[in-house]
Structure formats: C-alpha cells, structure tokens
C-alpha positions in Angstrom: -98.3 18.7 24.5 -96.2 20.3 21.7 -96.2 18.2 18.6 -92.9 17.0 17.4 -91.7 18.3 14.0 -90.9 15.8 11.3 -87.1 16.0 11.0 -86.3 12.8 9.0 -86.1 14.5 5.7 -83.3 16.0 3.6 -84.6 19.5 3.8 -84.3 19.6 7.6 -80.9 17.9 7.5 -79.6 20.3 4.9 -80.8 23.4 6.8 -79.2 22.1 10.0 -75.7 21.5 8.4 -75.8 24.8 6.6 -76.7 26.6 9.9 -74.0 24.6 11.7 -71.4 25.8 9.2 -72.4 29.5 9.6 -72.4 29.1 13.4 -68.9 27.6 13.3 -67.6 30.4 11.1 -69.1 32.9 13.5 -67.6 31.2 16.5 -64.2 31.1 14.8 -64.3 34.8 14.0 -65.3 35.7 17.6 -62.6 33.4 19.1 -59.9 34.9 16.8 -60.8 38.4 18.2 -60.4 37.2 21.8 -57.1 36.7 23.6 -55.6 33.4 22.7 -56.2 30.6 25.2 -53.9 27.6 25.5 -56.9 25.4 26.2 -59.0 26.5 23.2 -58.7 22.9 21.9 -60.7 21.8 24.9 -63.6 24.2 24.9 -63.9 24.7 21.1 -65.6 21.3 20.5 -68.1 22.2 23.3 -68.9 25.5 21.8 -68.9 24.5 18.1 -70.5 21.1 18.4 -72.2 20.5 21.7 -74.2 23.7 21.8 -75.7 23.2 18.3 -76.7 19.6 19.3 -78.5 20.9 22.4 -80.2 23.6 20.4 -81.4 21.1 17.8 -82.9 18.6 20.3 -84.5 21.3 22.5 -86.0 23.2 19.5 -86.9 20.4 17.1 -87.8 17.9 19.8 -87.4 14.9 17.5 -87.9 11.3 18.7 -84.5 10.4 20.0 -84.6 6.8 18.9 -85.1 7.9 15.3 -82.2 10.2 15.3 -79.8 8.2 17.4 -80.2 4.4 16.8 -78.9 2.4 19.8 -79.5 -1.2 19.0 -77.3 -3.5 21.1 -74.1 -4.5 19.4 -73.2 -8.2 19.6 -69.9 -9.2 21.3 -68.7 -10.6 18.0 -69.3 -7.4 16.2 -67.8 -5.4 19.1 -64.6 -7.3 18.7 -64.7 -6.9 14.9 -65.3 -3.1 15.2 -62.2 -2.7 17.5 -60.0 -4.7 15.1 -61.4 -2.8 12.1 -60.7 0.5 13.8 -57.0 -0.4 14.1 -56.6 -2.1 10.7 -58.1 0.8 8.8 -55.6 3.4 10.1 -52.7 2.6 7.6 -55.2 2.6 4.8 -56.5 6.1 5.7 -52.9 7.2 6.0 -52.5 6.5 2.3 -55.5 8.8 1.5 -53.9 11.4 3.7 -50.6 11.1 1.8 -52.4 11.5 -1.5 -54.2 14.6 -0.2 -50.9 16.0 1.0 -49.6 16.1 -2.6 -52.1 18.9 -3.4 -52.6 20.6 0.0 -50.5 21.5 3.1 -51.0 19.6 6.3 -51.9 22.1 9.1 -50.2 20.4 12.0 -48.3 23.3 13.5 -50.9 24.1 16.2 -51.4 20.4 16.9 -47.7 19.8 17.4 -47.6 22.6 19.9 -50.6 21.2 21.8 -49.1 17.7 21.8 -45.8 18.9 23.2 -47.3 21.0 26.0 -50.4 19.3 27.2 -51.0 16.0 29.1 -52.0 13.0 26.9 -55.3 12.3 28.8 -56.5 15.9 28.1 -55.6 15.6 24.4 -57.4 12.3 24.0 -60.5 13.7 25.9 -60.7 16.8 23.8 -59.6 15.5 20.4 -60.8 11.9 20.5 -63.6 11.4 22.9 -65.6 14.6 22.4 -65.3 14.6 18.5 -66.3 10.9 18.5 -69.4 11.6 20.4 -70.4 15.0 19.1 -69.5 14.6 15.4 -71.3 11.2 15.3 -74.4 12.6 16.9 -74.4 15.3 14.2 -73.3 13.5 11.1 -74.4 9.9 11.6 -77.3 10.9 13.8 -79.0 14.2 12.8 -77.8 14.3 9.2 -78.0 10.6 8.3 -81.4 10.2 9.8 -82.6 13.0 7.5 -81.7 10.8 4.5 -83.4 7.7 5.8 -86.0 7.8 3.0 -83.6 8.3 0.1 -81.3 5.8 -1.7 -79.0 4.6 1.0 -75.8 4.5 -1.2 -76.4 8.1 -2.1 -77.0 8.9 1.6 -73.7 7.3 2.6 -71.8 9.1 -0.1 -73.4 12.5 0.6 -72.8 12.0 4.4 -69.1 11.4 3.8 -68.9 14.5 1.5 -70.7 16.7 4.1 -68.4 15.3 6.8 -65.3 16.1 4.8 -66.4 19.6 3.9 -67.0 20.6 7.5 -63.3 20.2 8.2 -62.6 23.1 5.9 -59.3 21.6 4.9 -58.3 20.0 1.5 -55.6 17.9 3.2 -58.1 16.2 5.4 -60.9 16.1 2.8 -60.2 12.7 1.1 -59.7 10.5 4.1 -62.5 12.3 6.1 -64.9 11.6 3.2 -63.9 7.9 3.2 -64.3 7.7 7.0 -67.7 9.5 6.8 -68.9 6.9 4.3 -67.6 4.0 6.4 -69.2 5.4 9.6 -72.5 5.8 7.8 -72.5 2.2 6.6 -71.7 1.0 10.1 -74.5 2.9 11.7 -77.0 1.8 9.0 -76.2 -1.9 9.3 -75.6 -2.2 13.0 -78.5 0.2 13.7 -76.3 1.7 16.5 -74.6 5.1 16.7 -72.2 3.5 19.2 -70.5 1.5 16.4 -69.3 4.6 14.6 -68.5 6.4 17.9 -66.3 3.4 18.9 -64.4 3.3 15.6 -64.1 7.1 15.4 -62.7 7.2 19.0 -60.2 4.4 18.4 -59.1 6.0 15.1 -58.5 9.5 16.6 -57.0 8.2 19.9 -54.5 6.0 18.1 -53.5 8.8 15.7 -53.0 11.1 18.7 -51.0 8.6 20.7 -48.7 8.0 17.8 -48.2 11.7 17.3 -47.7 12.3 21.0 -44.9 9.8 21.2 -43.6 10.6 17.7 -44.1 7.1 16.5 -44.6 6.4 12.8 -44.4 3.5 10.3 -41.2 3.3 8.3 -43.2 2.7 5.0 -46.8 3.6 5.4 -47.6 2.7 1.8 -46.6 -1.0 2.3 -48.5 -1.2 5.6 -51.5 0.3 3.9 -51.5 -2.2 1.1 -51.1 -5.1 3.7 -53.9 -3.9 5.9 -56.3 -2.9 3.1 -57.6 -6.4 2.5 -57.7 -7.1 6.2 -59.8 -4.1 7.0 -62.1 -4.9 4.0 -62.6 -8.4 5.3 -63.4 -7.2 8.8 -65.8 -4.5 7.4 -67.6 -7.2 5.4 -67.8 -9.5 8.4 -69.4 -6.7 10.5 -72.1 -6.1 7.9 -72.7 -9.9 7.4 -73.3 -10.2 11.2 -76.0 -7.7 11.1 -79.7 -8.5 10.4 -81.6 -5.5 9.1 -84.9 -5.2 7.4 -85.0 -2.8 4.5 -87.8 -0.3 5.1 -88.5 0.1 1.4 -89.2 3.8 1.9 -86.6 5.1 -0.6 -88.9 7.7 -2.0 -86.4 9.7 -4.1 -86.9 12.8 -2.0 -85.2 16.0 -3.2 -81.7 16.1 -1.7 -80.0 19.0 -3.5 -81.7 21.9 -1.8 -80.5 25.5 -1.6 -79.0 25.2 1.9 -76.9 22.2 0.9 -75.7 24.0 -2.3 -74.7 27.0 -0.1 -73.1 24.8 2.4 -70.7 23.3 -0.2 -70.2 26.6 -1.8 -69.1 28.3 1.4 -67.0 25.3 2.6 -65.1 25.0 -0.7 -64.6 28.8 -0.9 -63.1 28.8 2.6 -60.9 25.8 1.8 -59.7 27.4 -1.4 -58.7 30.7 0.2 -57.6 29.4 3.5 
C-alpha cells in the first residue's frame, strides 16, 4: 500500500497555492485564445478549481478527515450561521465601497451574464460551485497546511491568500476579510460545511440582488447597523463550539519561496491588469 505523504505543513500548502495560481494563469491564456463561449462562467470553475482539487487528492492521497473537517454542526449554530451570512453582507459592502475608491469594479461581464442567463444557472456556477471548490482549496487544503502554526497568523494568511487569488484590487479587501472569517468558522466548528454554507448564502444573495437590480438606498447606514449584529452572531457561533487546542503550534516556517512568488505574481497581475 502506498504511504500517504504528510501534507499538513506550510511548505506543501504554499507549493499547492503557487501551482494553482500558475495553472489558472495558464488556463486563462488558453481560454482567451479560444473562441468565446457564452457559458464560460459555468465551465471555468470546473477547469480552474475542480481539476486541481482532483489532482491534489489523487496525487498526494492525504487523509480526507485531516484536510476536510466534517464535524456535525448543531442546529443552534446552523441557524446562527444562516443569520450571520445575511447580516454580514451590508458590512462587506462597505469594504467593497472602500476598495472601489482605489480600483475599478470589473462588473461588465457579470452584468451581461446576469441579463442573458437563467438565475438558477447563475447561482449554480457562481454561488454553489465556488462555495464548494474554493472552500475545499482555501479552508481545506491550505488551512490544514497551517494547522501547526499560530492560528491567528494562519487565519490572516489564509485571508490574504484568498484575496490575492481573485487577482483584483477591488475585491481584495472584502475577500481578505471573508477569508479570515471563513477560516475562523472552520477552525472553531471543525466543519468545512460551516464556511461552505456562509460562502454560498453570501454569493447567492449578492447575485439575486444584482439579477433583480435591487440595492440598499444607503449601504453605509445599513452596514453600521448590521456590523454589531453580525459581530454578536459571530461570537455566539464561536461560543457554542467546544474545541480542544492541540498545542502543536510549532512555529514552522511559513514564508517559503513558493508563497513569496505567489504574492509577487498575484500583485504584479493586479497592478498591470
């Protein structure tokens, strides 16, 4: 029987995310040379996210339970997670507005898609698939690689990596915040399903509002109102979790060459894009 490789270390996680970035750049170049397809928004997540996930699990053969925690979520926390997913939206809109001051919002292609495609297909490709695939990658493969380092540093770095993969300055700030939040949820609930649920509700709600051209009259006021509510719900979720600290924060080396190159490439593309 083939021995499983030890993948729960920063070196393996950093190599994976760097290779993922190179792969996505390669796929983008190839797709740009092919005839444009009106359904590229459907198959792009499959090509750019699902295939790397399959390659990782078939080649590395890690223990699934160590990469993807699936502890049962209590009914109380399930309700809190749903409420939190809705309440955090106006708050994240404020971060998006702040980013928009310094960067353009690339919504032209999304607007065309929303106007010409059925809502169920949009939600499937832009809410369901990203919520599953991105969480497996970032809060599964990547976050599990930092299990033996300081958890606060792991949360922050996970958010930073998640924001950088979007290759867009306008999305960077709120994507980083969401990445940190998702990391904390997975750590305390010990379930990847918690971040998948919040991720899906967040994306789906945003898409539904955009599809029907709905918007808040004053997002800043709504954000200020919902900020303490979302914070209270977030704290309640964490308090409902019982987790034993493993005490294995060994101070492993995090800043490896693949991670440095990852950020260098990502910021270079964002700057010149």
